[in-house]
C-alpha positions, 0 to 999 in steps of 0.5 A: 536551463528550465525543465519544460512543464511536461517533462516535470509533470512526467517525472513527478507522475513516475515518482508517485507511481514508484512510491505507490509500487513500493508501498504495495507489499506493506499494505499486503502485510497489513491486510494479512495481519488484519485478516489474521486478527479477525479470524482469531477473534472469530475462533475465540468467539466460537469457543465461548 
């Protein structure tokens, strides 16, 4: 039995949205680390 196209499209959109939601904490951690590196570089440059 075939899945109708609209059901298949809805299922794929849901899985993409779920994957995006799972990646959000990782992106937030990477952004925080990048910001910390920038702040550290500015503090080192201001001492010189």
